[in-house]
N, C-alpha and C positions, 0 to 999 in steps of 0.2 A: 071306669073313667081313668084308671091309673095309667093304662097303656097310652092313650092319646096325650096325657099330660107329660109322660116321660119322653115321648118323641118330640113334643113341643119344646121341652127344656133342652134336648140335644141340639135342636136346630138353632136355638137362641145362642148356645155356647159356641157353636161353630161360626155363627155370624160375627160374634164379638171377636174371635181370633182372626178373621179375614181369610181363612183358608177354604179352598174348594176342593172337594174330593176329585181325583183324576177321573176323566170321562173316557170312554172307549174311543172317542174321536180325536183325542190329543195325540200328536206324534212326537216320539222321543227323538232328539237330534242324533244323526249317524255318527259313529265313532271315526275320527281321523286316524288313518294308519300311515306311518311314514316308512318308506323303504330305504332311507338314507342311513349312513353309518351313525353310530351314537353321537359322534362329535358334531354331526350336522343335523341334529334333531330339532333345531329351532323352526318354528312354523313361519312360513313366508306367505304373504298374501298372494293369492293366485293372480296371474297376469293373462291378458288376452292372448289367444293362440295366434301366432304369426306364421303365415305360409309364404314360401318363396325363399330367395337368397337374401341374406342380410349382409350388407356391405358396411364395414365399420368406417367411420369418418376418419379421414387422414389426419395425422397429428400435425402440430404446427411445425415440427422439425422434419417432416417427411419431404423428400425431394419431389418436385412436380415432374411427373412423367411426360406432360405435354409441353414442357419447356424445350426450346431448341437445343439440340445436343451438338457440340463441336467436336469433331473427330480429330485426334492427334495426327499430324501429317506423317505419312510413312516415307521412309527414305529408301528410294529404289536402289538396288545394288548397281554399282558402277559397271558398265559394260566392258568386256575385254577389248584390248586394242585390236584394230583391224590388221590383218596380215599385210606384209609388204607386197606391193604389186609389181609384177614384171610388165613393164610398159612395152618393150620391143627388144629385139636382138638383131644384130647385123654381123655378117661375116665378110671379111675382106681378105681373101687368100687364106692364110693360116691364122689370121687374127679374128677373135670373136669378141664382140662387145654386147653386153646385156645391161640395158638401162632399167633401173628399179626406182620405185616411188613410194614414199611414206604417206598414206592417206589419213593419218591421225593428226589431231589438233594439239595434243599435249603429251604425246609419247614419241620417243625417238630411240635410236640405237647409237651406242658408242663402242667402238672397237669390238664389233661382233664378228664371230666366226660364221661361216656359211659352207654349204655344200651345193654345188651347181652341177647337176647331171646334164650332160650334153648328149643329145639323142639324134641318131641318124635317120635316114629315110625309112629303113626297114625296121625301126624300133631298136636297133642295136645301140648300146651306150658307147659313145666315142671316147669320153673321158668324164671324170668327176673332179671338177675344180674345187680346191679348198680342202679336200678330204685329207691330204697328206701334209699340209703346211701347219705352221704354228700361228696361233692368234697373235697379231702384231706384225706379221710379215705382210708386205704389200700384196702378195699374190692371193692371200687367204683371209683378208680382213676388210669389213666395212668399217672404215675409220669413224665415220659419223653420218647418220641419216636423220636430220632434224625433222620436226613436224612439217609436212608439206614438201620436204626436200627430195632432190633427185641425186642419184649416184650411179656409177657404172662399174660393174665387175666383168670378168671375162677371162680369156686365155689368149696370149699372144703367140702360142706355139702349138696350134692344132696339128695333128699328123697330116702328112701330105695327102691331098686328095679327099679329105673328109668333107662331107657336105652336111651341114647342120639343118635338121628339120624342126627341132623343138628343144626347149630347155625346161628343167624342173629345179626350182630353188627351194632349199631348206635353210632357214635362218636359225643359227644356233645360239645367238646371244639373247639376253633378257631385255625387255623393254624398260626404258628409263622414263620417269615422269619429268618432262622438260621444265616444268615450273619449279622443280626442286633443284635445278642445275643452273649454273652460270657459265656456259661455254663462251670462250673468247670468239669474237667475230673477226673474220679475215676480210680486209679491204684490198682490192686489186686496182692497180693504176698502170697507165702506159702499156696496155695490153695490145699486142699485135700478132699477126699470123703471117708466116712465109711458107710458100709451097714451091718445092723444087722437084721437077720430074726427071726421071732417068730415061724412060721411054714412054710409050703411049699410056701405060697404066700404072707403072711403079714410080715411087718417089718418096720424098720425106716432107712431112709437115712439121713446122716448128712454131711454137707459141712462146712468146716471151713477155715479160712485164715485171712489175714490182708488187710485193705483198707486204702488208703490215697488219698487226693485230692490236686490239684495243685493251689488252691486259699486259702486265709486266713480262710474263713468260718465264723462261723461254718456251716456245712452241715450235713444233713442226707442223706443216700444213700440206694437205694433198690438194692438188689443183687439177681440174679436169675441164678441157675445152671441147665443146660439142661442135663438130664440123659436119655440116649438112651438104649433101650433093644431090644431083638429079637421080642417081642410082644407088643411094644409100647414105649411111653416115658412119663416121669413125670418131673415136674419142682420143684426144691427145692428153697424156697425163704427165704431170711434173710435180716437183715438191719444193716448198720453201722450207729452209732449215733454220732452226734456232732463232725464230722471230720473237720480237717482244719490245716493250718500251715505246711503241708507237712509231719507230723508225721503219721505213720501207726497205726491203731487200729485194734484189733482182732474182728472178727465177726463170727457168727454161724447161719446156717439155717438148718431147719429140715423138713422132710416129713414123715408122718405116713400113711401107707396103703399098697396096693399091690405093690410088688417089680417087675419091669420088669426083665425077664430072661436075664442073662448075662449083667447086668446093667453096663454101663460105663459113666463116666462124659465126655460129649462132649465139652461144652463151658460154661463159666460163664460170664455174662454181669452185669454191675453195672452202675447206673445213680444217680446223685444227685437228690433229690426230689424237689428242688427249683432252679429257675433261675432268676437272677435279670432282672426286666422289663417284665416278662412273667408270666402267670398264675394268680391265686388268691392271692398269697403271695410270697414274696421274702425271708422271714425269716423262717427257719425250726422251727416248734413248739418244745418246750421243751429244747432248747439249749440257 
């Protein structure tokens, strides 16, 4: 009877302590193994697995990429001035006239040198006007070619018998921005033309009048009269000297040579030969 009583006592003591002997069916929890560095060994509750791309929310200060973007206006480079245009040329005996035109709106020439190659029928070069003269001399200078303006250059002494087939112009001066300058304006009055013939073709054309400028001066002015005829044109050139103060002074220009048939004075243009801040000089010589 001792064995059963001893077993009964053991069961009663275990019941009083509340412990239950481990059973073969109870599972011991798995050990958590961390692969982080020692400084990061804090256990973090597991999170659900997320698949795909995670896009963070934009911060309050982030710029909206869908907002309209205003591009800064780009400044286009200013185009270069257009070259001087040769409008036409005319030969009257030994005199050659070449009319040129400035196609630009805000660029012009002041006291510009030039070279004018005069070419014959076979391509031979008859002469080169302007290549041997000094800038400032009447033979070799475009005194002024304002925006939209016309001017005539040429040679009054071509060699005997030369027949001009074409011309080639090279402008040697620099373009001037016209809005940066204040050239004096020449006003003409009492302009008239007289034609006197020596024979059927030869004669003299004279243009006279008065010229005044709108600045104190003094200024010299080149004056060119375009005479149109049924068989061509000629240009009568003269000069007004030491103009200024608003007073008008008389001028005269003459042309000797062949007279165009039914000659009429079409237009007279006049420009001061110096402009402050442009060209090789601002003071007219001789005044």
